N, C-alpha and C positions, 0 to 999 in steps of 0.2 A: 673520380670517385663519386658514386651515387649517394645523395643525401639520404639519411635514414628517414623513414616515414614518421610523422608526428606521433608522439606517445600519449595515450589516454591512461591516466592513473585512476584506478578504481579503489577508493578507500572504503573501509568497513564493508568489504564485499559480502553479499548475502548468498544464501544457498541457491537463489535463482540465477545469479549472474553468469557463472561459468557455462552453464548449460544453455542459457539463452544466447550468449555471445557465440558459443560454438555452433548453435543451430543456424546462425546467420553469418557464419565465417566468410562465405563467398562474397558477402556484401562489403566487408571491410578489410579482409586480408590483403596485404600488399600496399594498402592505402594508409593504414594506421597500425600502430603497435599497441597492445593492451597489457598493462601490468596490474596485477592484483596485490595491493599492499596488505600488510599485517597490522593489527589483528583483523580477523574476519568479524562480521556483525555478531555471529554466534559466540565467538570467543572474547568479545569485548567485556572486560571485567567491570564490576559495579563501581570500582574506584578509578576507572580510566580517567586520566588527566587530559581531557579533550583540548584544552587551551595549549598545553605544552606540545601535544601531538600536532596541532595545527601549526605552531611555530616551527617545529622541526621539519615537517614536510614542506612548508613554504620556503625553507632554505635551499631546497633542491632546485636545480635548474635544468632537469632532463626530461620534463614532460610539458606538453602543450595544452592539456586540458585535464580536468579532474571531475570525477563523477561518483555518485553513490546512489544505489536504489534503497539503501537502509533508511527507514523512517526515523529511527532513533538510535544513535545520534548522527548517522552518516550523512543525511541530506544537509544538515547544518554545517557539519565539519567540512564537507566538500565545498560548500558555498564560501565558507570562511577562508579556506586555502586559496580558492580562486580569487577572492577579494584581496587577500594579502599580496598575491602575485600579479594583480591586474590582469588576470586571465578572464575568459568568458564565463559568466555565471551570475546568478542573482545575489543581491545583498543578503548576507546571513541573517540580519535582523528581520527581513521580510519573510525568509523561510521560517524562522522561529515564530513570528506572528501568525503566519499561515497555519501552523500546526498547533498553535495555542488556542484552545477552543473559545475562550472569551474574546481575545484580541481579534481572532478571525471573524467571530459573529459580529463584533462591532464594525469591522470593515465591510462585511456583507450587508449590514443594515444600511450603510451609507451608499453602497453602489448597486445592490440588488435587493431593495427592501421587500419587493413582491415575493421573493423566494426565500426570505429569512424568517424562520419560525420564532415564536416568542422564546426568550431565554433570560436567565439571571444567574448571578454568581452564588455559589454555595460555599461557605466556610465550614469545613468539618469540625473546626475547633469552637465555633460559635453558631450552632445550627439554629436557623430560624425558618419559618414556613416560606417556601419559594413563592415569589410573586407570580409565577406562571400557574400556580395552583396544582391540585392533584386530580387525576394521576399525571405524573410527569416522568421524563426520562432523565436520569442522573448519570453523569459520566465524568471521569477525570479531565481536568483542563488540558493535560497532555496524556493522550491515550496510547495504548499499545495493543494491537489486535482489538478485541472487545473486552479487555480486562476491566472489571468493576463498573461496566456500563449496565444500568439496570432500570427497569420500570419500577417506580415506587408509588404507592397508593395513599400513603398517610405519613404523618410525622413519625409515628412509631417505626414504620418500615424504613424511613430515611435515616433515623438515628441508628437503628440496628445495622443497616448496611454500612454506614460510614464509621461506626465504632468497631468494625471487625479488625483484628490485629493485622491481617494480611493487607488491608487497605492502608493502615498506617505504614507498614513496611514499604508498600508501593510508593506512597507519597514522599517518603524521606530517604529511602535507600535506593530503590530502583530508579527514581527520577533525580537522583543527586547530580548526574551528569547534565541533564536538561536544566536543572536549576542553576548550575554554575554558568552554563552557556547563556541562559536567559538573563542572569544578572550582569554578565559581561557585555552582551550585545544589545539588550533591550532595556534593562535598568528598572523595569517596573517591579513593585513589591508583590504583585500577584503572580506568583510563579506556579510550578507544577503541583504544589501541595494543596491547591484548591480544586473544587469541582464546579460543574455548571449544571443547571437544571434547564430543560427545554420542554416545550409543549410536545405532546405525543403526535407522531406522524404515522399515517397508515397509507398503504398503497403498494405500487410496484416499485421496487428499489433497483437502481442501476448505478453503474460507474461510468462517468463521462471522462474520457482520457484524451490528453493532447499535449501540445507544447507551444511555447511562445518564444519567438526570436526577438523581435523588437517591439512592435506595437500591436500586431494582430495575432491572437491565439488561433491555433489550428487544432480543431477537434479531429482526432484520428479514429475514434469509435465510441460507441455506447454499448456497454456490456450489461446484460440483464443478470440480476442476482436472484437465485432461487433458494428456497429454504426447506429443510426437513419439516414435515407437518407438525404444527404445534410447538415449534421451537424458534429460536433466533439463530440457529446453526445453519450455515450455508451448505446447500447440497450440491450446487453447481453454479458456474458462471457461464453464460451463453452469449456468443457473438455471431452475427449481428443482433441487435435488439429487435424484439418483436413489437415494440411500442408503435402506436400510430405515427405516421410521418410528421404530423403537425406537432405532436408532443416532443418528438426528437428535435424538431426545429426550435421549439421553445427552449429545450435544454441546451442546444448549441448557443442560443442567444444569452441565456443565463450564465453559462460558462465563460463566454467572451467578456461580458460586462464585469463578472466577478474577478477574473484573472487580471484584466486591465486595471480595474479599480483597486486591486491589492498591490499594484505596482510591480508585479513579478515580470522578469525578463530572462531570456536565455535559460529556460528550465522546462522540465516536464511538469504536468499537473494531472491529478486524477481527483474528480469531485464526485462524491457519493450523493445522489439525488433520489427523490421519491416523487412519483406522480399519484395523485389521490384518486385517479380514475375518472375525474371530471374536468376541472379546469386548472388546478393548482399544481405547479412544480415547485418543490422545496429542496433546499440544500441540506443534506445531513451533515457533511463535513467536507472540508477542503484539505487535500494532501498535496503539498508542493513538491512532488517527486514523481518518478516513473512508478508504474505498478509492475514490479518484476514478474509477477505471476502470469500476467496477460500477454507478454511480449509476442509469443509465437502464435497467439490466437489470430492476430491481425495478419500474420504471414500466411496462415492457412486459408484465409478468405480474401485478403487484399493483396497478397504477394510480397509484403515487406514486414519483417519483425521490427517493432519500435526500437529494439536494441541496436538495429543497424543504423538508426538515426543518431544514436548517442554520440559516437565519435565526431560526426559532422557538427552536431549542435555544440558540443563542449569544446571543440577545437576551432570554432569560429568559421566553419566552412559552409558553403551553400548546401541546402538540403531540400528534399522534396518527398511527398507522400504519394503512394499509389492507391487505387481503389479497384476492387473486384478482379484482381489479377492472380488470386491464389488458386490452389488445386481443389478447394472444398467450398461448399455453400454455407457451411455452419461449422463453428468450432466451440469447444467447451473446455473449461477447467473444472475438474471434478475432485474436490477434497474427500478423502476417505476418512470416516470418523467412527469413534467408539463412544457410546453413550453411557456405559457402565464402567466403573473402575475395574481394571484388569491388568494382566501382565502379558507382554508380547512373547509368545512361545517360539514363533518362527517368522522371519522376514526375508524377502528375496535378496540374493546377493547382487552386487553390481553387474556380474555377468548375466544373471537371469533377467535383470532389468533391461540390459542391452538386447537380449534375445527377444523379449516381448516388444520393445520399441521397434525392432527391425521387422517383426511380424506384422505390425500395424504402422505402416509408413506415415510419417508426420507426427507420431506420438512422442511426447516427452513425459518422463516419470521421475518424480522426486520422492524418494523414500525418506522418512523422518524418524524411524525407529530401528531397533535391532533386537535380536533375541535377548530377553531379560529386561527390556525397558518397561518400567512401571508407568502405566497410563492411569494416573489417579488424581493429579492436581488440576482439576478442570477450572479452578479459579484463574489460572494463568492462561486460559484460552478464552472461550466465550461463556464460561460458567456452567455449561451444560454438556459439553462434549470435548473430545480430544482428537485433533487431526493427526493421523499417522502417515499419510501419503497424499500426493497430488498427482492426478493424471490429466494431461492436456492432450486433446485429440481433435481430429477433423472428421467431418462426415458430410454427406450430401442431403441428409434429411434428419429431422429430430428423432425419428424411429431408429435410424442407423446409429445416430449418436448414442442413444440410450443402450442399444444392443452392444455396441463396441465397448462402452464403459463397463458393462457387466462382464463381458468376456475378458477384458484386460484385468479387471479386479480379480476374477477367478484365477487367471493365469499367474498372478503374482503370489498367490497361495499364502497369504498371511494367516497366522494362527494365533489366537488369544485364549487365555484362561483367566477365569475370575479369581 
């Protein structure tokens, strides 16, 4: 009788996971089994008892590895389950500290001081002038998307921002799960109810993504971030990066020193960085997890989806990365956004999405709305827009990429009314 292949348990699965794993099925099918546990990331309730969930799942003995692309709370939950069962994975405390803006900055200051901007703690209940001065960038110690991250120019603006009722709800309701995990695994009194202020950074923003097995981090790619003019809303993410080779080399070096210095092992990482156009590379934030949105971008250019590496990494098996073996020279992830409050009047059906994907080989589409969806609460996105879909595509030139993105968007035939 043939032994069953090792099972990878995906906890708090995100809307990226099934599609990305399916896109690289030929890479893992027959070698691994994948199970998606409940609840999903989207269905995780605000009163989710993460500690009890960790205990219950850790009692199972039918999986060889555990994984989550969920930033909150999935990455920590997966690490805690692996730790409890002595499976491959990082220490949950280190995952928490990596995603805790203050703890992460303190570690960065120790291991990559040249790439760490000025920062200081902000207590919304006792607001004092930030030591980094004004203007500065203020954000929650535990963020989600770009929620409540904002440039502030004065004490009046800072007070007005932090006194908003939705900020208080975010600090004490939305982050309740994080605060319980933080208290259990980290023990510090500075939990997710605090904010951090940082010096303003300008330049070309990117995401440096990779994984670390034992001691040496492997950077799998650098993805350029592009924005809608005059906003902080992402317009597209493009791989490979167009930054000068020396700047990319510097970013590789910063990423390696940072991840090693933070003590992370057997996990993915993505680090948002910024280049000032001259000499300085700075870290915006460290995310100790995979970037689910970008998985197939690498497949299009390099020939391997980073989701194909997940079962190998998490089940303790040998893994390797490829370069330049994909079908395209360039790949992009294009978020579709609305900038004015409105209601979705029509959205493509799953069948229509499959039709469009088949017409443009290599394309993956995530729809995030349906007819009747109200797109009005921008505070829970980036404060200025609402993302209603994501298109990932490959091309052989930037011009072709832009043309295909326009054609695919038109073919999806979304309709909105104010």
